[in-house]
N, C-alpha and C positions, 0 to 999 in steps of 0.2 A: 585823438584827432591827428597826431603826428604821423600815423600810418595811412592817412587818407590823402591822396594826391590832389584831388580837386573837389571843391565844395560849391554847389550850385543851389540857389534858392529860387523857388517858384512862388510868385506873389501876384496879387491882384488888388485893385483899388476897391472893388466891391464884391459882394458875394453873388453866387449864382452864375458866374461866367465860365465855369468849367476848369478852374485852377487845378483841382485834384486830378481831373481827367488828364490834363496836360502833364502833371508831375508823374503820375503812374505810367503813362505811355512813353514819356521821355526816359524814365528809368528802365522800363522793359526793353525799349529799343536800344538803349546803350548796352544793356546786358546781352542782348542778342547779337550785338556787334562785337562781342568778345571781351568787353570790359567787366571788371568786378565792381558791382554797384550796390550801394545801400540807399534805402528810401526811408526817410524819417518824417513822420506825420507830426507836425507841431501845432495842429489845430486841436486845442484841448477841449473845446466846447462842441465842436461839430466834426469829429473825425470820420472820414469816409473811406480811408485806404483799406480798412478791414473788409468792407463790402466790395470794393472794386478788385481786390486781390483774392477774395475768397477768405474763409475763416482760417486764419493761421495763428498759432500761439507761440510766443517767445518762451524761452526756458531760462533757468538760472544756473550759473556756474560759479559756485562760491558766493562772492558778493557782487558778481557782474551779471547783467542782463544779457542773454544771448538772443539776438533778433530772430524773428521767424524766417525760415528759408523758403522763398517763393520759387526760385530757380536755383540751380547749382551755383550761380554767380550773382544772384540777386537776393539781398536780405532786406527785411522791412520791420519797422517798429512803429507802433501807434499807441496812444493812451487807450484807444478803443479795444486793444488787445488785452488790456490789463484791468478793465472795469466791466461790470455786468452789462450785457447788451441792453440798450435803451435807457440806462441810468445816466442822469445828468451829472456832469462834473461841475460842481459849484465852488469855484476857486477864485480868490482874488489874485492880484499880481504876484505877491511874494511866493505863493504856492506854485503858481505856474513857472516862475523863475527857477524854483528848486527842482521841479520835475524836468525842465529842459536841461538844467545842469547835470542831472543824473543821466538823462538820455545821451548826453554828449560825453560825459566823463566816466560813467560807470557801466557803459554798454560795450560788449565785446564785438566791435565791428570788424576787427582784424584789418588786414591790408586791403584797401579799396582804391580803385581808380577814380570813382565818383561817389560822392554822397549827395543825394538830392533831398532838399528840405522842402516839404509842402507846408507853406505858411498859411495861417488864416487870412482872410481879406482885411485890408486896411493897414493901419500903422500903430497897432496896439502892443501890448506887453510881449507877446511871443516873438514877433519880429525884432523888437527892441532888445530883448534878452539875447536872442541868437547873435545879432550883430555885435553886441557888447562883449559876449563871451568868446566868440570865434575870432573877432577881429576882421581882417580883410578876407572876404570870400573871393572865389574866382569870378563870380558874377551873379546877377539876378535876371531871371527871365520874367517878364511882365505879361500877364494874360488880360485880354480885353475882349469885348464884343464890339461890333461896328458902331453901335449907337452912341450918341453924344453923351448920354447920362453916364455910360461906362467910361468914356474918355475923361470926363470931369474928375471922376474918382481916381483914375489911373494917374493923372497928372499930380494929384496929391501924394499918391504912393511913390511916384518917381522922385518928387521933391524930398520925401522922407529918405529914400534910398541914397540920394546924393548927399543929403545933410549928414547921414551916418557914414559917409566915406566909402560907400559901396559902389560897384560898377554895374550899370545897366548894360546887358549884353545883347538884348533883343526883345522884340515884341511878338507875341503869338496872338493872332486874331481868331478866336473861337466862335462857333455858331455863325460862320461867315455867310453861308447860303445853304439852301436845300436843292438837290437836283431831283426833278420829277423822274420817278422810276419808269414811267411810260413814254415820255416824250423828250427826256433829257433837258427840259427847260430849267434854267437856274432861277430860283426864287430867293431874293435877298430879304429874309424875314425881318432882320434888325437893321436894315439900311446897308450902306456900303462905304468903304473908304476909311473907316476908323483906324484900322491898323496902319495903313499907309500914312495917315496924318501924323500919328504918334511917332512912327519910325523916322519920318522926315524931320519932325520937330526936335527929336533928341539925337538925330544923326546916328541911329543904330539900325541894324537890319530888321526887316519884317521876316521873321523866321518861318512863318507859315500861316496859311489861312485854312482853318479846319472846318470842314463842312458839317452840317447837322445830318446825322444818319440814324434813323429809328433803330437799326440793328445795334448801333453802338450803345444806346441807352439800355437796351435789353441785355446785352452782354455785360455791361458794367454792373447791373443789378445781380447778375449771376456770378460775379467775381471772375470775369474773363476779360483781361485787358485787350484792347482793340488790336494792338500790334502782335499779339500772340494768337488771336482767334479770327479776326477779320482779314484773312490773308488775301492778297492780291486785290485789295479794294483801294479806292481813292483816299479814304480817310487814313488807312494804314500807311500808305506811301507818304502822306503829308507828315505824319508823326515821325517816320523814319528820316525824312529830309530834315525835320527840326532837330532831331538828335544828332545827325551828321554835322549840321551847321554849328550846333553848340559845341560839339567835340572839337571841331576845327578852330573855333574862336578861342577855346580854353587851352588847347594844346599848344598853340603858337604864341600864347600870352608871354 
């Protein structure tokens, strides 16, 4: 970990808000900006990075794990790369703690500008283990949808982050709206204003409002990150803006 300049965690209060989508596209956008980036999936029970990045396999060098190479300057590692596809990981807290310790200490990440952690939703073992092992991260990016149910859970997650002595650096509002392909009408499927409410409440920036795009779901299923394959689209630009803001916040820290 001493060879890694900046460590960023992506967290959400509840599942299904697109946290992994944000983590994957934050990492790929940073990599395309010229940074050396690692992406570590710490969701032991529902890892999705393998699907979103395509089927990549890590290797072993002596007693060290060598992460899968996604781009020449983007590495990734997930429990989903190490177990049989579709097989459940049935682990209690101590086993998850040991796996995370190995992912951090026995993995050949090399020198990185950023290591992005994709955490499972909520305030459970994985996030707790990461914060206790790493100590102070450069920051946590919190993902929400606009609806109140998501805001309730995000507030609990923010309380957890603050209690653990970590810094919340911004809010990403995912699934903010759908734009009609025929008339450009904006439809707010899950309501509006949730991201702004949280950003104001915690005095942090609203890093971006990510629209729903049917093509994005299709590309994610095919292992094609939005920032690499949906060129010159609104959703791609939103993710690039998010990555740029995160880098500015962290670099001037």
